[in-house]
C-alpha positions, 0 to 999 in steps of 0.5 A: 456873148451871142444871145446872152444878156450881159446884165444876166451874166454878171448877176449872182447865182440864184438858188435855182442855179446853185441847186442845179450845179450841186445836183449835177456834181452829185450825179457825177459823183454818184455815177463814179461811186456806182462804177467803183471797183477795187479790182477791175481795170481797163488797162494794165498800166493802172495796176503796174505803173501806178497802183503797184508803184505807189504801194512800193513807195509805201511798203518798200517792196513790189514789182519794178516794170521795165519803164521804171527800170529804164527811167521812162516815167516820172513818179508823180502819180505814184507819189500822189497816190502814196499818201492814200495807200499809206493811210490805208495800210496804217488804218487797216493792215491786212486789208485792201483799204490802201487800194480803195483809198488810192483809187478813190483819191485818184478818182476825186483828182480827175473830177477837177474836169467838172469845174473845168467844164463849168468854167469853159462853158460859162465863158459864154453863158451860164446855160453853156456852163451848166451843160458843159458841167453836165457833160463832164460829170455824167457822159459815160466815158467821162465817168469811165475814165475817172475810174481808169487810174491812168495818166491820160485821165488825170492829164486830160482833167488838169489840162481842161481845168487849166484851159478854162482860166487861160481862155478868160481874158478878164480873169485875175492874174493869179487865175492865169498863173493857176492855169499855167500851173495846171497845164504844165502839170498836165504835161508832166503827168502825160508828156504826150499832151505837150503838143496840145498844151503848146497849140492851146497856149500859142493860139490863146496868148499870141495877141495878149502879152499880159497873160504870158508872164503869169501863165509862165510863172505858174508853169515854172512852179509846176516844173519846180514841183516836177524837179523835186518829184524826180529828185525824191524818186532818185532821178536826174530832173526831167531825165525821163523826158529824154528817155521817153523821146529816145527809147519809147518814140525814137527807138520805137519800143512802144511799137512792140505793143502793136501798131496801127495806120494813121487813120486808126483813131477815126473809127475809134472815135466813131465807135466810142461816140456812136451814134453821135460822133458826126454831130459832136464833131461838127458842133465842136466847130461852132462853139464860138471864136473864143474856143478856137484855141481849144479846138485847134489844140484838140485837133493837134493832139489827134494829129500828133498821136495819129503819127505815132505808130502805137495807138490806143484810144486812151491816148486821144481821150483828151481830144474826145473830152474837148470835142464833147465840151465844145459840142455841149457849148455849141448846143447851148449857143444854138438853144439860146439863139432860138429862145432869145427871139421869143422871150428874155434869156434871163427868164428862160436861162435855167429851164433851157439849161435843164432841158439841154442837160437832160438831152445830153444825159439821154445821149450819153445813155444811148451812146453807152448802150450802143457802144457796150458801155463800161463793161465792154472796156473794163473788167478782169476783176475775177482774177484779182479777187481769187488771187486775193482770196488765196493770199488771205488763207494762212495755209497758202504760201505762194500763188501762181497765175497764167502769164497771159493774165499777169496784167490783172494781179500785182502784189498791191492787190493782195491784202496779205502779201504772198509770193506771186509766180507766173505760169508760162504761156501755153499751159492754160491752153493745154499745149504745155505741161505745168512746170514742176517749179510752179507746183513746188513754189505755189500751193494756189493756182489760178487756171481754167475750169478744165485745167490738168493739175496734179492730183494733190490740188483740188478746185476750191472755187471758180469766178469764171462764168462761161469762159471757164477762167479763173478757177482757184486750185489749192493743195496742202503743204509748203512751198519751195519757190523757184526764182525762175518763175517769180513775177519779177523774173518772168517780166524781166526775161520778157523785157517787161 
């Protein structure tokens, strides 16, 4: 280890180090708690693919999106969330406790990235371990992605947790097995991370045959778990892999959601890491030889996703977090070399680490302010709040919202289940009239402040700010649901 006393590396953690580790962990948890929301999202998948499907496993009813109808995804994440959702329904029926518990449980699962950061950094030194832990805990996007209920969030956390033990040639065999389990589980959670896993494993183990067997054994356990998960979901084990490769990638179905050139991720990374994108990218190359497999895997992940036409920043979050951790380790190496020339590192280690942690925390604050922070990438909760408010009213028998905002409301977000209808595109913009089927089937509408609605409706509330949307309109009387406008029917009609 460069600049690190081997004796110091083997000594037990002092109270100061333990306190620092605990403080960083608590800071990470506190930041996530501050950003916690029942309603806000960054991506539609959070609600439709995971929360709604978990709730459907518990209640037996809900929306079935095209991915589930085609068998495009496995059910691992919904199955992981289902116990929390079920507990919420059991403890407090008629509330959103099931949503809160499911979101909190997912958030805690993603925090496996924190011990992963500590382990990766501590392969070099405790200083690097604490700094990497700090980045995993408090970097603004690490906090934000813990709030996103996405396969990318959980997959990245599991992958990096597994990488820590994988890259430790001195670890016990059972730890290598756990690393194989976590890495394989990450790929089951997010199939597109397969390239990252392959490069990481080959680069780390190509000259070390003794690690292959326990790592493979752990991976087989994860595969067995995945097979059982598929069987419980009523699927042929791993059939979703073939569907993903043929339908989503081979047939280019994902491209209907938008395409971008191969270089599109570079400006995205610059934007999200600004103004530190270039220093972080350069520093990642100087983390040290032992971390080269992780660096190569991060670059491979970026390259593979660059070759896929449909691009979203979340797809390369694993690369971003890897580069951040590698850069934090490089900063620790640089600081250790500088200090080691003047005083013993064993005496200066904790102060150095605390200074570096403060620097990274300030850099995170700066980057968050510059990029717009969480508010720029997460929101929409007002739509769900008003829909839930309407559904809790005993006099409401149906709720309708614009098709354009379907991503913000699913049945799972209604404390009291009520039929949901989707208002056709163009109505909110004023280019189409409100269909009779909507007004007959829903006595609660979510539309803009200046919407033209029948005189029987009155505007009850707005949670819209300057945009003028959403506002809640209600009327007295019952509902005669028109199946053509039901949430499920409209989705299927549009191939969603």
